[in-house]
C-alpha positions in Angstrom: -25.3 -15.8 -30.4 -26.9 -17.5 -27.8 -30.4 -16.3 -29.0 -29.6 -17.7 -32.6 -28.0 -21.0 -31.3 -31.4 -21.5 -29.3 -33.8 -21.0 -32.0 -31.7 -23.2 -34.4 -32.1 -26.0 -31.5 -35.8 -25.5 -31.3 -36.7 -25.0 -35.1 -34.5 -28.0 -36.1 -35.6 -30.2 -33.4 -39.3 -30.0 -34.8 -38.5 -30.3 -38.3 -37.9 -34.0 -38.2 -41.4 -34.5 -37.0 -42.5 -32.0 -39.5 -41.1 -33.9 -42.3 -42.5 -37.2 -41.1 -45.9 -35.7 -41.1 -45.6 -34.0 -44.5 -44.7 -37.4 -46.2 -48.3 -38.7 -45.6 -49.5 -36.4 -48.3 -46.5 -35.3 -50.4 -43.7 -37.8 -51.8 -40.2 -37.1 -50.8 -38.6 -35.2 -53.7 -41.6 -33.1 -54.3 -41.7 -32.2 -50.7 -38.0 -31.2 -50.6 -38.7 -29.2 -54.4 -41.5 -27.2 -52.7 -39.7 -26.4 -49.6 -36.8 -25.0 -51.1 -38.0 -23.4 -53.7 -40.3 -21.3 -51.5 -37.2 -20.9 -49.2 -35.1 -19.7 -52.0 -37.4 -17.2 -53.4 -38.0 -15.8 -49.8 -34.0 -15.2 -49.6 -33.7 -13.8 -53.1 -36.4 -11.0 -52.2 -34.9 -10.6 -48.5 -31.4 -10.1 -50.4 -33.1 -7.6 -52.8 -34.7 -5.5 -50.1 -31.6 -5.5 -47.9 -29.4 -4.6 -50.6 -27.3 -7.7 -50.2 -25.3 -8.9 -53.1 -25.6 -12.4 -53.2 -22.7 -12.8 -55.9 -19.5 -14.1 -54.3 -17.2 -13.8 -57.2 -14.6 -16.2 -58.3 -15.7 -19.7 -58.9 -19.5 -18.8 -57.5 -21.3 -21.6 -59.4 -19.0 -24.0 -57.8 -19.4 -22.8 -54.3 -23.4 -22.9 -54.8 -23.2 -26.3 -56.2 -21.0 -27.8 -53.2 -23.2 -26.3 -50.9 -26.3 -27.3 -52.6 -25.1 -30.9 -52.9 -23.3 -31.2 -49.2 -26.1 -29.2 -47.2 -29.2 -29.9 -49.3 -29.6 -32.4 -52.1 -28.0 -35.6 -50.3 -28.6 -34.9 -46.7 -32.0 -33.8 -47.3 -33.0 -36.2 -49.9 -31.6 -39.0 -47.5 -33.7 -37.8 -44.4 -36.8 -37.4 -46.2 -36.5 -40.6 -47.9 -35.4 -42.5 -44.8 -38.4 -41.1 -42.8 -40.7 -43.0 -45.2 -39.7 -46.2 -42.7 -37.7 -44.8 -39.8 -39.1 -43.1 -36.9 -38.3 -39.0 -36.9 -36.5 -39.4 -33.3 -34.4 -42.1 -34.6 -33.6 -39.9 -37.7 -32.7 -37.0 -35.8 -30.5 -39.1 -33.0 -28.4 -40.7 -36.3 -28.0 -37.4 -37.9 -26.6 -36.0 -34.5 -23.6 -38.0 -35.5 -22.5 -35.0 -37.7 -20.3 -33.1 -35.1 -18.3 -36.6 -34.8 -17.6 -36.4 -38.9 -17.0 -32.6 -38.5 -14.6 -33.3 -35.6 -12.7 -35.8 -37.8 -12.3 -33.6 -40.7 -11.4 -30.5 -38.9 -9.0 -32.4 -37.5 -7.6 -33.1 -41.2 -8.2 -29.7 -42.6 -8.4 -26.8 -40.1 -5.2 -26.6 -38.1 -6.8 -24.5 -35.1 -9.2 -27.4 -34.5 -7.1 -30.6 -33.8 -8.6 -33.2 -31.8 -6.9 -34.3 -28.6 -6.9 -37.4 -26.4 -10.5 -36.5 -25.0 -11.4 -35.8 -28.6 -10.4 -39.0 -30.0 -12.1 -40.7 -26.9 -15.4 -38.8 -27.8 -15.3 -40.0 -31.5 -15.2 -43.8 -30.4 -17.7 -43.2 -27.6 -20.0 -41.7 -30.4 -19.8 -44.4 -33.1 -20.0 -46.9 -30.3 -23.4 -45.3 -29.8 -24.1 -45.7 -33.2 -23.3 -49.4 -33.2 -25.6 -49.8 -30.3 -28.5 -48.5 -31.9 -27.6 -50.6 -35.0 -27.8 -53.7 -32.9 -31.4 -52.8 -32.3 -34.1 -54.5 -34.4 -34.7 -51.6 -36.0 -37.5 -53.5 -38.6 -39.5 -53.6 -35.2 -39.5 -49.8 -35.2 -39.8 -49.1 -39.0 -40.7 -52.3 -40.8 -38.6 -54.5 -42.8 -36.7 -52.0 -44.9 -35.6 -50.0 -41.9 -32.3 -51.9 -41.4 -31.1 -51.2 -44.7 -32.1 -47.7 -44.8 -30.6 -47.1 -41.7 -27.3 -48.0 -42.9 -27.8 -45.5 -46.0 -28.7 -42.9 -43.8 -25.3 -42.2 -42.3 -24.3 -40.5 -45.6 -26.4 -37.7 -44.7 -24.4 -36.3 -41.8 -21.3 -37.2 -43.5 -21.6 -35.2 -46.5 -23.2 -32.4 -44.3 -19.8 -32.4 -42.5 -17.8 -32.2 -45.8 -19.9 -28.9 -46.5 -19.4 -27.5 -43.2 -15.3 -27.8 -43.1 -14.9 -27.0 -46.7 -16.8 -23.8 -46.4 -15.3 -22.7 -43.0 -11.9 -23.2 -44.7 -12.1 -21.5 -48.0 -15.7 -19.4 -48.0 -16.4 -18.2 -44.4 -16.4 -14.8 -45.4 -19.2 -15.2 -48.1 -22.4 -13.5 -47.0 -25.0 -16.2 -45.2 -27.8 -15.2 -47.8 -25.4 -15.1 -51.0 -24.1 -18.6 -50.0 -27.8 -19.9 -49.1 -30.2 -18.6 -51.8 -28.8 -19.9 -54.9 -28.0 -23.3 -53.5 -31.3 -23.6 -52.5 -32.6 -22.8 -55.7 -30.2 -25.5 -57.7 -31.5 -27.9 -54.8 -35.2 -27.2 -55.8 -34.4 -27.7 -59.3 -32.4 -31.1 -58.9 -35.4 -32.3 -56.7 -38.2 -31.2 -59.2 -36.7 -33.3 -61.9 -35.7 -36.3 -59.5 -39.4 -36.1 -58.7 -40.9 -35.8 -62.1 -38.6 -38.7 -62.8 -39.4 -41.2 -60.1 -42.6 -39.9 -58.2 -46.3 -40.3 -59.1 -47.7 -36.6 -59.5 -50.7 -38.1 -58.4 -49.7 -38.8 -54.9 -48.9 -35.1 -54.3 -52.1 -34.0 -52.0 -51.6 -30.3 -50.9 -54.6 -30.1 -48.5 -54.3 -27.2 -45.9 -51.9 -29.2 -43.5 -49.6 -30.1 -46.3 -49.2 -26.5 -46.9 -48.7 -25.7 -43.3 -45.9 -28.2 -43.1 -44.2 -27.0 -46.1 -44.4 -23.1 -45.5 -43.2 -24.0 -41.8 -40.5 -26.2 -43.1 -39.5 -23.5 -46.1 -39.7 -20.3 -44.0 -38.5 -21.4 -40.4 -36.7 -24.7 -41.2 -35.0 -23.5 -44.2 -34.8 -19.5 -45.2 -34.4 -18.5 -41.4 -32.4 -21.5 -39.9 -29.8 -21.8 -42.6 -29.4 -17.8 -42.7 -28.6 -17.8 -39.2 -26.5 -21.2 -39.3 -24.1 -19.9 -42.1 -23.8 -16.4 -40.4 -22.7 -18.1 -37.3 -20.6 -20.5 -39.0 -18.6 -17.5 -40.3 -18.0 -16.2 -36.9 -17.3 -19.3 -34.5 -15.5 -22.5 -34.6 -17.1 -25.2 -36.9 -16.7 -27.9 -34.1 -18.2 -25.5 -31.7 -21.1 -24.2 -33.9 -22.0 -28.2 -34.6 -22.7 -28.6 -30.9 -26.2 -27.5 -31.7 -26.3 -31.3 -32.7 -26.6 -32.3 -29.1 -29.9 -31.1 -27.8 -31.7 -31.3 -31.4 -32.2 -35.0 -31.2 -33.6 -34.8 -27.7 -36.1 -32.3 -28.8 -36.9 -34.6 -31.9 -37.4 -37.6 -29.7 -39.7 -35.9 -27.2 -41.7 -34.3 -30.0 -41.7 -37.8 -31.9 -42.9 -39.7 -28.6 -45.7 -37.3 -27.8 -46.9 -36.0 -30.9 -46.5 -39.1 -33.3 -46.5 -42.0 -30.7 -43.1 -43.1 -31.6 -41.4 -45.7 -29.5 -38.0 -45.0 -27.8 -36.3 -48.7 -26.9 -33.4 -49.1 -24.3 -30.9 -49.5 -27.0 -31.9 -46.2 -28.7 -31.7 -44.2 -25.6 -28.5 -45.9 -24.2 -26.9 -45.4 -28.0 -28.3 -41.9 -28.1 -26.6 -41.2 -24.6 -23.3 -42.3 -25.8 -23.6 -40.4 -29.3 -24.2 -37.3 -27.2 -21.8 -38.0 -24.8 -19.1 -38.4 -27.5 -20.0 -35.4 -29.1 -19.3 -33.7 -25.7 -15.8 -35.2 -25.5 -15.0 -35.0 -29.4 -15.7 -31.1 -29.4 -15.0 -29.9 -26.0 -12.3 -27.4 -26.0 -9.0 -28.4 -24.4 
């Protein structure tokens, strides 16, 4: 399990900067559509070769739609859209609030994962960190629209947390590929429709760098990463697994600063430290 968690941290820690670079030549919805279409195709082929039955039985379309909306359509739609204005490291840091939302929802829906006093203190500390970051003049980091974008952004980790807890409660026995591949395909179709409706096809410039970014995000950041993630989700506590959000923003902040020359202010750093401390306290086993 440790190797899988370490791999997720390294891969997802790099994807925020990769998304930012990819947006230079491919608009958000088109980029997501290409990324998830490729990832879905790879997983369907992999399922066939490995003999995996990707059908889940029962209300399978409901499960696939829920997973698509909660883990892909809304979170990634918001992340890609936000990175047009916000630095990639800041986006990763704000998305790391996901475990705080998971802790709150798990307290309500998963009897074995209740919050204790330290957990509640962690939730308070984590959101105090968010408030500290939002007290920053974000327009200085990402332009005039950055403040408004940052407010909308918190929908991404919240919706992803809803998906994590619901899947853990009701569908934890479903095979990871069976859960992931159809949801990715649904997301690719949805994002293609949104791209055709709201984006200019002429803005898509698929040069060698763009394809390299898309393939990295599709093969490693999506097909491999989410297969590992949902496999781990079926085996461990959901609040424990989401601890991977602890080091991911650190990786993303370093890569953003080194590779993209992004600025890390003292309020962002202090707020990020509060968020990470809050995650540790909220998810620490009593």
